[in-house]
C-alpha positions as CSV (number, residue, x, y, z in Angstrom):
1,M,56.1,0.7,23.1
2,A,55.5,1.9,19.3
3,K,52.6,4.0,18.6
4,R,49.8,1.5,16.9
5,R,47.8,3.7,14.1
6,R,44.2,2.4,13.9
7,F,44.3,2.2,10.3
8,I,47.3,3.6,8.1
9,D,49.5,0.5,9.4
10,S,47.6,-2.2,8.3
11,R,47.1,-0.4,5.0
12,V,50.9,0.0,4.5
13,L,51.6,-4.1,5.1
14,E,48.6,-4.4,2.2
15,I,50.4,-2.2,0.0
16,L,53.7,-3.6,0.2
17,Q,51.9,-6.8,-0.1
18,K,50.7,-5.9,-3.1
19,R,53.7,-4.4,-4.6
20,F,56.5,-6.4,-3.1
21,G,54.8,-10.2,-2.1
22,S,54.3,-11.7,1.0
23,G,57.8,-12.1,1.7
24,L,58.6,-8.5,3.0
25,V,55.5,-8.2,4.8
26,D,56.6,-11.5,6.7
27,E,59.8,-10.2,7.1
28,I,58.7,-6.8,8.7
29,K,56.4,-8.4,10.9
30,S,58.9,-10.5,12.5
31,L,61.2,-7.4,13.0
32,Q,58.7,-5.4,14.2
33,G,58.4,-6.2,17.9
34,D,57.6,-3.3,19.9
35,E,59.3,-0.7,17.1
36,D,57.2,1.5,15.1
37,L,56.2,0.1,11.4
38,F,57.6,3.0,9.8
39,T,61.3,2.9,11.8
40,V,61.0,-0.4,11.1
41,I,60.5,-0.6,7.1
42,V,63.0,2.3,6.4
43,N,65.9,0.9,9.0
44,K,65.5,-2.8,8.5
45,T,64.6,-3.2,4.6
46,P,65.9,-2.1,1.6
47,L,63.3,0.7,1.0
48,Q,64.0,4.5,1.8
49,K,61.7,7.0,3.4
50,V,61.1,9.0,-0.1
51,T,60.3,5.8,-1.7
52,L,58.3,4.5,0.6
53,M,55.9,7.6,1.3
54,E,55.9,8.1,-2.7
55,L,54.5,4.5,-2.8
56,I,51.7,5.1,-0.3
57,S,50.9,8.9,-1.9
58,D,50.6,7.1,-5.5
59,E,48.1,4.4,-3.8
60,L,46.2,6.5,-1.2
61,Q,46.2,9.5,-4.0
62,I,46.8,11.7,-0.9
63,P,50.0,14.2,-1.2
64,W,53.1,14.0,1.1
65,I,55.4,16.2,2.7
66,D,58.8,16.0,4.1
67,I,58.0,17.4,7.4
68,N,61.4,18.3,8.6
69,K,61.8,20.7,5.6
70,V,58.9,23.0,7.1
71,R,60.5,25.5,9.7
72,L,58.8,25.9,13.0
73,E,57.7,29.5,12.7
74,K,55.6,28.6,9.6
75,I,53.2,26.4,11.6
76,N,49.9,27.9,11.7
77,T,48.8,28.0,15.6
78,D,45.9,30.5,15.1
79,V,43.5,28.0,14.3
80,L,44.4,24.5,16.5
81,S,45.9,25.1,19.8
82,L,49.3,23.5,20.4
83,S,47.9,20.8,23.0
84,T,45.7,19.5,19.9
85,M,48.7,19.2,17.9
86,F,50.1,17.2,20.4
87,E,47.5,15.0,21.6
88,K,46.1,14.0,18.3
89,H,49.4,14.1,16.4
90,V,48.6,16.5,13.6
91,I,50.6,19.3,12.0
92,P,48.9,22.5,10.6
93,I,50.7,23.6,7.4
94,G,48.2,26.0,5.9
95,V,44.7,27.8,5.6
96,M,42.9,28.8,2.8
97,A,39.1,29.6,2.2
98,K,37.0,27.1,4.0
99,T,40.2,24.2,4.2
100,I,42.9,23.6,6.2
101,S,45.9,21.6,5.6
102,L,46.6,19.3,8.3
103,V,49.9,16.6,8.2
104,M,48.7,13.5,9.9
105,D,50.2,10.5,11.1
106,D,47.4,8.4,10.2
107,V,45.5,10.1,7.3
108,L,43.0,7.3,7.3
109,D,41.7,8.0,10.7
110,V,37.9,9.2,9.4
111,L,36.7,9.4,13.2
112,L,39.8,12.0,13.9
113,K,39.2,14.2,10.8
114,D,35.6,14.8,12.0
115,E,36.8,15.8,15.2
116,L,39.2,17.8,14.4
117,A,36.6,19.6,11.5
118,A,34.5,20.2,14.1
119,I,37.2,21.8,17.1
120,T,38.6,24.2,13.9
121,G,35.4,24.7,11.8
122,Y,37.4,24.0,8.8
123,E,37.3,20.9,6.0
124,I,40.3,19.0,6.7
125,V,42.4,18.4,4.0
126,P,45.0,15.3,5.1
127,V,48.6,15.5,4.0
128,L,50.9,12.3,4.6
129,G,53.8,12.9,6.9
130,F,56.6,10.5,8.1
131,P,55.5,9.4,11.5
132,P,58.9,9.4,13.0
133,D,59.7,12.6,11.7
134,I,56.2,14.0,12.9
135,D,57.0,12.6,16.6
136,E,60.5,14.4,15.9
137,F,59.3,17.6,14.7
138,L,56.3,17.8,17.4
139,S,58.8,17.2,20.0
140,Q,61.1,20.5,18.7
141,F,58.3,22.8,18.3
142,R,57.0,21.9,21.9
143,S,60.6,22.9,23.0
144,A,60.8,25.7,21.3
145,S,57.3,26.9,22.3
146,N,58.1,26.7,25.7
147,K,61.2,28.7,25.1
148,M,59.6,31.4,23.5
149,D,56.5,31.6,26.0
150,F,56.1,34.0,29.1
151,S,54.0,33.2,32.0
152,E,51.5,36.1,33.0
153,D,53.3,37.5,36.2
154,E,56.6,37.6,33.9
155,I,55.3,40.8,31.8
156,E,54.7,44.2,33.6
157,T,53.2,46.4,31.2
158,V,52.4,50.2,31.9
159,M,48.8,51.2,31.1
160,D,47.3,54.6,30.6
161,T,43.5,55.2,30.8
162,M,41.6,54.6,27.5
163,D,38.6,54.5,26.0
164,D,38.1,51.2,24.2
165,S,34.6,52.2,22.5
166,V,36.0,52.7,19.2
167,V,37.9,50.0,18.6
168,S,36.2,46.5,17.5
169,A,35.3,44.3,20.2
170,Q,36.5,41.5,18.1
171,V,39.9,43.2,17.7
172,I,40.6,43.3,21.6
173,D,39.0,40.3,22.3
174,E,41.0,38.5,19.9
175,S,44.7,40.3,20.7
176,E,44.1,38.9,24.2
177,Q,43.6,35.3,23.0
178,A,46.3,32.4,23.9
179,P,47.7,32.4,20.4
180,I,48.2,36.0,19.7
181,V,49.6,36.6,23.0
182,R,51.7,33.8,22.4
183,L,53.1,34.8,19.3
184,V,54.1,38.3,20.3
185,N,55.6,37.1,23.2
186,L,57.2,34.7,20.6
187,M,58.6,37.6,18.5
188,I,59.7,39.2,21.8
189,K,61.5,36.2,23.7
190,E,63.2,35.1,20.2
191,G,64.5,38.7,19.6
192,L,66.2,38.5,23.0
193,N,67.6,35.2,22.8
194,Q,69.3,36.4,19.4
195,R,70.6,40.0,21.1
196,A,68.3,42.0,19.3
197,S,69.0,45.7,20.1
198,D,65.5,46.3,18.2
199,I,62.5,44.3,17.1
200,H,60.9,45.9,13.9
201,I,57.3,44.8,12.9
202,E,56.2,46.1,9.8
203,P,52.8,45.9,8.2
204,M,53.4,45.0,4.3
205,E,50.6,44.9,1.3
206,D,50.0,40.9,2.3
207,C,51.6,40.4,5.5
208,I,53.4,41.5,8.8
209,R,57.4,41.4,8.2
210,L,59.3,40.4,11.4
211,R,63.0,41.8,11.5
212,Y,65.6,41.6,14.2
213,R,68.5,44.4,14.5
214,I,71.6,42.3,15.4
215,D,74.8,44.1,15.8
216,G,73.8,46.8,13.9
217,A,72.2,45.0,10.8
218,L,68.4,44.0,9.9
219,H,67.5,40.5,9.7
220,E,64.2,38.9,8.3
221,I,62.9,36.4,10.6
222,L,59.6,35.5,9.5
223,T,56.1,37.2,7.9
224,I,53.2,36.2,9.8
225,P,49.5,36.3,7.7
226,K,47.8,39.9,7.1
227,Q,44.4,39.2,8.8
228,R,46.2,38.6,12.1
229,Q,47.7,42.3,11.9
230,P,45.0,43.8,13.8
231,A,45.1,41.7,17.0
232,I,49.1,42.0,16.7
233,L,49.3,45.5,16.6
234,T,46.3,46.0,19.5
235,R,48.3,43.0,22.0
236,L,51.8,45.5,21.2
237,K,49.6,48.7,22.2
238,I,48.0,47.3,25.2
239,M,51.3,46.3,26.5
240,S,53.1,49.4,25.6
241,G,50.0,51.8,27.4
242,M,49.2,53.0,23.9
243,D,45.8,54.4,23.1
244,I,44.5,51.6,21.2
245,T,41.6,54.0,19.8
246,E,44.4,56.4,17.6
247,W,46.2,54.6,14.6
248,R,46.5,58.1,12.7
249,I,49.5,59.4,14.7
250,P,52.6,58.3,15.9
251,Q,52.8,57.2,19.9
252,D,55.5,56.2,22.1
253,G,55.0,53.8,25.2
254,R,57.0,51.3,27.1
255,F,56.8,48.4,29.0
256,R,59.1,45.6,30.9
257,L,59.3,41.7,31.5
258,R,61.5,39.3,33.2
259,H,63.8,37.3,31.2
260,K,66.2,34.9,32.1
261,G,65.9,36.4,35.8
262,K,66.7,39.9,34.5
263,L,63.8,42.8,34.1
264,I,64.3,44.0,30.7
265,D,62.8,47.6,29.9
266,F,61.2,48.1,26.2
267,R,60.9,51.1,24.4
268,V,57.9,51.0,21.7
269,S,57.4,53.5,19.0
270,S,54.2,53.3,16.5
271,L,54.3,54.9,13.2
272,P,51.4,55.0,10.2
273,T,52.2,53.8,7.2
274,V,50.0,52.9,4.1
275,F,50.0,49.2,4.9
276,G,49.2,49.8,9.2
277,E,51.3,50.9,12.1
278,K,54.9,49.8,12.3
279,F,56.0,49.1,15.6
280,V,59.3,49.1,16.7
281,L,60.3,47.8,19.8
282,R,64.0,48.9,21.5
283,V,65.3,46.5,23.8
284,L,66.9,48.2,26.7
285,D,68.9,45.5,29.0
286,K,70.3,47.2,32.5
287,S,72.7,44.5,32.5
288,N,74.4,46.1,29.5
289,L,75.3,49.1,31.8
290,Q,78.9,48.1,32.4
291,V,79.9,49.0,36.1
292,G,82.6,51.5,35.5
293,L,84.8,52.8,32.9
294,D,86.9,49.7,33.2
295,K,84.5,47.7,31.8
296,L,83.4,49.3,28.5
297,G,86.5,47.9,26.7
298,F,88.1,51.1,25.7
299,L,91.8,51.6,24.3
300,P,94.5,52.3,27.3
301,Q,94.5,55.8,25.7
302,P,90.9,57.0,25.8
303,L,90.2,55.0,28.5
304,E,92.9,57.4,30.8
305,E,91.7,60.4,29.5
306,F,88.0,59.6,30.9
307,K,89.0,58.4,34.0
308,N,91.1,61.8,34.4
309,A,87.8,63.5,32.9
310,V,85.3,62.9,35.3
311,K,87.5,63.2,38.2
312,H,87.0,66.8,37.7
313,P,84.4,68.6,40.0
314,Y,82.8,70.6,37.3
315,G,82.8,71.3,33.4
316,L,81.4,69.6,30.4
317,I,82.2,66.6,28.8
318,L,80.6,65.9,25.4
319,V,80.1,62.3,23.7
320,T,79.6,62.7,19.9
321,G,78.6,59.9,17.2
322,P,75.6,58.9,15.1
323,T,72.5,57.2,16.5
324,G,73.1,53.8,17.4
325,S,76.9,54.3,18.4
326,G,76.3,53.5,22.0
327,K,76.6,56.9,23.3
328,S,74.2,56.6,26.4
329,T,75.7,53.1,27.1
330,T,78.9,54.9,27.9
331,L,77.4,58.1,30.0
332,Y,75.2,55.7,31.6
333,S,78.5,53.7,32.9
334,V,80.1,56.8,33.8
335,L,77.0,57.5,36.1
336,Q,77.5,54.2,37.5
337,E,80.6,54.7,38.9
338,L,79.8,58.4,40.1
339,N,76.5,57.1,41.5
340,K,77.4,57.2,45.2
341,P,75.1,58.1,48.3
342,E,77.1,61.3,48.9
343,V,76.5,62.7,44.7
344,H,73.2,64.1,43.9
345,I,72.9,63.1,40.1
346,I,69.9,64.3,37.9
347,T,69.4,63.7,34.3
348,V,67.0,65.2,31.8
349,E,66.2,62.8,28.7
350,D,64.0,62.1,25.7
351,P,63.1,59.7,26.6
352,V,64.1,58.0,30.1
353,E,65.8,55.0,28.4
354,Y,67.2,52.9,31.3
355,Q,65.5,53.5,34.8
356,V,68.6,53.3,37.5
357,E,68.3,53.1,41.0
358,G,69.5,55.9,42.9
359,L,69.6,58.8,40.2
360,T,66.7,61.8,39.6
361,Q,65.6,60.9,36.1
362,I,63.3,63.5,34.3
363,Q,61.3,62.9,30.9
364,I,60.9,65.5,28.8
365,N,57.7,66.4,27.8
366,H,56.7,68.7,25.0
367,E,53.1,68.8,25.1
368,I,53.4,70.6,28.3
369,G,56.5,72.8,27.8
370,L,58.5,70.4,29.9
371,T,61.8,71.0,27.3
372,F,65.6,70.5,28.1
373,A,65.9,74.0,28.6
374,S,63.2,75.1,31.0
375,A,63.9,71.1,33.0
376,L,67.8,72.3,33.2
377,R,66.7,75.8,34.7
378,A,64.5,74.1,37.4
379,I,67.4,71.5,38.1
380,L,70.0,74.2,38.9
381,R,67.9,75.0,41.8
382,Q,67.8,71.1,43.5
383,S,71.6,71.3,44.2
384,P,73.0,68.8,41.7
385,D,76.3,67.8,41.5
386,V,76.2,65.8,38.5
387,I,74.0,66.5,35.3
388,L,73.2,64.5,32.4
389,V,71.2,65.8,29.8
390,G,70.5,63.2,26.9
391,E,71.0,65.7,23.8
392,I,72.0,69.5,22.9
393,R,69.6,70.0,20.4
394,D,69.6,73.4,20.4
395,S,71.0,77.2,21.5
396,E,69.1,77.7,24.8
397,T,69.9,74.4,25.6
398,A,73.5,74.8,24.9
399,D,73.9,77.7,26.9
400,I,72.2,76.8,29.9
401,A,74.7,73.5,30.2
402,V,77.5,75.3,29.3
403,K,77.1,78.1,32.1
404,A,75.7,75.1,34.7
405,S,79.2,73.7,34.1
406,L,81.0,76.8,34.9
407,T,79.0,76.9,38.1
408,G,79.8,74.0,40.3
409,H,78.3,71.1,38.2
410,L,79.5,68.4,36.5
411,V,77.5,68.2,33.2
412,L,77.6,65.0,30.6
413,S,75.8,65.4,27.1
414,T,75.9,64.1,23.8
415,L,76.1,65.9,20.2
416,H,75.8,64.7,16.8
417,T,79.3,65.4,14.8
418,N,81.6,63.2,13.0
419,D,84.3,63.9,15.1
420,A,85.4,65.2,18.7
421,A,87.0,68.5,17.4
422,G,83.7,69.0,15.7
423,A,81.9,69.5,19.1
424,I,84.2,72.5,19.7
425,T,83.0,74.3,16.4
426,R,79.0,72.7,16.7
427,L,78.7,74.3,20.2
428,I,80.3,77.7,18.7
429,D,77.7,77.2,15.8
430,M,75.0,76.8,18.5
431,G,75.5,80.7,19.8
432,V,77.7,79.9,22.6
433,E,80.7,81.8,23.0
434,P,83.8,80.6,22.3
435,F,85.4,81.7,25.4
436,L,82.6,79.7,27.6
437,V,83.1,76.9,25.4
438,A,87.0,77.2,26.1
439,S,86.2,77.6,30.0
440,S,84.1,75.2,30.4
441,L,84.6,71.7,27.9
442,V,86.8,69.1,29.7
443,L,86.7,66.4,27.2
444,A,85.0,65.6,23.8
445,S,84.8,62.2,22.2
446,A,83.3,60.4,19.3
447,Q,82.2,57.2,19.4
448,R,81.4,54.1,16.8
449,L,80.3,50.8,17.6
450,C,82.3,47.9,15.1
451,R,81.5,44.4,15.2
452,R,83.9,41.6,16.9
453,I,85.1,38.9,15.0
454,C,82.7,35.6,15.6
455,P,85.2,33.7,17.9
456,H,83.5,30.4,17.0
457,C,84.6,30.8,13.4
458,K,87.4,32.9,13.6
459,Q,90.2,32.0,11.1
460,E,93.7,33.6,9.8
461,V,93.2,35.0,6.7
462,E,96.3,36.7,4.6
463,I,95.8,40.3,3.1
464,P,98.3,41.6,0.8
465,P,100.7,45.0,1.5
466,E,99.0,46.8,-1.1
467,V,95.4,47.0,0.4
468,F,97.0,48.8,3.6
469,E,98.5,51.4,1.6
470,K,95.7,51.8,-0.8
471,E,94.0,52.8,2.3
472,G,96.9,55.0,3.8
473,F,98.0,52.4,6.3
474,E,101.8,51.1,7.0
475,Y,101.5,47.1,6.5
476,P,102.0,45.6,10.1
477,K,104.6,43.3,9.4
478,G,104.8,40.1,12.1
479,V,101.0,40.2,13.0
480,V,98.7,37.3,12.3
481,F,95.5,38.8,10.7
482,Y,91.9,37.2,11.1
483,K,88.0,37.4,10.3
484,G,85.0,35.1,10.6
485,R,84.2,32.5,8.4
486,G,81.0,32.4,8.9
487,C,78.7,29.7,11.2
488,E,75.5,29.1,12.7
489,K,76.6,31.3,16.0
490,C,76.7,34.6,13.9
491,R,74.3,33.7,11.5
492,N,77.3,33.6,8.8
493,T,78.3,37.2,9.0
494,G,81.7,36.5,10.7
495,Y,80.5,38.7,13.9
496,L,79.3,38.3,16.7
497,G,78.9,41.2,19.3
498,R,80.2,44.9,18.9
499,I,82.7,46.6,21.0
500,A,82.9,50.8,21.2
501,T,85.9,52.4,19.0
502,I,86.5,56.1,20.9
503,E,88.7,59.2,20.4
504,T,89.0,61.1,22.7
505,L,90.1,65.2,22.6
506,T,91.4,66.7,26.5
507,L,91.1,70.4,25.9
508,N,94.4,72.0,27.5
509,D,95.8,75.8,27.5
510,D,97.4,75.5,23.6
511,I,93.6,74.3,22.2
512,R,91.6,76.8,24.5
513,Q,93.9,79.5,23.0
514,M,93.1,77.9,19.2
515,I,89.8,78.2,19.9
516,L,89.7,81.8,21.1
517,K,91.3,82.7,17.9
518,G,88.5,80.8,16.3
519,A,90.3,77.7,14.8
520,T,88.7,75.2,12.8
521,S,88.2,71.7,13.8
522,H,90.2,70.2,11.3
523,E,92.9,72.7,12.6
524,I,92.2,71.8,16.4
525,K,92.1,67.9,15.2
526,E,95.5,68.2,13.5
527,F,96.9,70.1,16.4
528,A,96.2,67.8,18.9
529,V,97.2,64.5,17.1
530,K,100.7,66.3,16.2
531,H,101.5,67.8,19.5
532,C,99.0,66.6,22.2
533,G,99.4,62.7,21.6
534,M,95.8,62.4,20.4
535,R,95.3,59.4,18.9
536,T,92.4,59.3,16.2
537,L,89.2,57.3,15.9
538,R,90.8,55.6,12.7
539,Q,93.8,54.6,14.6
540,N,92.3,53.1,17.6
541,T,89.8,51.4,15.3
542,F,93.1,50.0,13.7
543,E,94.5,48.7,16.9
544,L,91.3,46.8,17.7
545,F,92.3,45.2,14.2
546,L,95.7,44.5,15.3
547,Q,94.8,42.8,18.4
548,G,92.5,40.6,15.9
549,I,89.5,41.8,17.8
550,T,87.7,43.3,14.5
551,T,88.5,42.7,10.8
552,F,90.0,45.3,8.2
553,E,86.5,45.6,6.6
554,E,85.3,47.1,9.8
555,V,87.8,49.5,10.4
556,L,87.4,50.8,7.1
557,R,83.6,51.0,7.6
558,V,83.5,52.5,10.6
559,T,85.8,55.1,10.0
560,A,84.7,56.2,6.4
561,E,84.6,59.4,7.1
562,E,88.2,60.1,7.8
């Protein structure tokens, strides 16, 4: 049965009779049956939707809006619950001062307007909408809300003891209200659905901006009214176990939730800014920790060198690269392969990113003096077989890690250098003696993440030979080149997902002699490429391009240093 509206349907027929005569109205009545009046008019008469709605709007002196052009995230659910929206067939599209604009399928229902005014506490400003479009919009909004909403038992928060007395009781209460809880959950879950690695919640002068980092690039998703800022930020602090009474200094926290059957950890950082506290939520999905080196997507040559390196009973393995280049994922994948009952593995990190069963994991705490160096000293008395040091940041940590690798332990760690050979000179610059570096280091690698071509819009592309020559590459004859056209699946970027590209430098006797003689990183790299079969980051990334995995533009972007 079609929905029968008490007032607007009869008024529409009166308007049509006034404009076009009784013949058209009689025809509509004969065609209607159980169908919706507006659907019959648009589908079975010459009148188009826009013409019909403009006609009604002119007669009633009520504005109309095409609800199909309104984005779901723009709907204001703070003053009107979802259940009321669905029950009353109304859509709140704006709040200003003491009024709320509602798209209604029966704008002439005075009793309904009075009821909604009592529910919201606002004066109602009715807006005409095409009723079938309103039904479809509400159906989509219900579906989206269901997909974005977590049940209470899906979120496991880590809580610390805190004093709430300084914070406004109203703000705390508002942060626990259903609309705020639902909005925060929506922001998080949509980020997971869009494969975001980081969720940025950024207070601006007149709104809150939500951005997702997807495949290494930030995308602006939506803006949220400024008046919701205190409740949203307080909600995030409560979930993350932060001190809700403190807003002047940076804070760190974490929480965990279940999404599509998987437990996902979030590392949360707050930072005071001129417009309020900015939050960044780092997504830590343990399912991304591939089991075994074979699942990392490395090319055969660096994969073989990594496999040989982790077979050493002791020594130092370093993975270098900038922040966000996948170093932690690579090291944890190595640990997953080594993680057996007979192997004692200890990690010391700042912070602990992934909590993995079977590992002994230590969180650095500088406030109480638990540094990388002090933790490493204690670890060596715990009889470990494998040690993961989150990052070698200072000379003391470097010295202890190197000496630990010489006393029967396999040590894995990270450094911030541009290439694999640079790790050697960085350790020496930190004060580690060259003979200790030469004796301890088994393998150094440099890693980046390059974007994969979207498989849904992948297409062949022509690249002139002179483009390759300009960048120092020999033109690859007989190879088909690809790029992504851009589609809805990849947000019109042409890329979907990322893959690690890596260069590996395995130390041999010749390279060790070069270290002892004080050779530069450039000299070591040049020797390794010419005489040891080393393939550079640029060469390996170009190979991914030749295989149709990434684009030539990505090769140039990722290996710009070379």
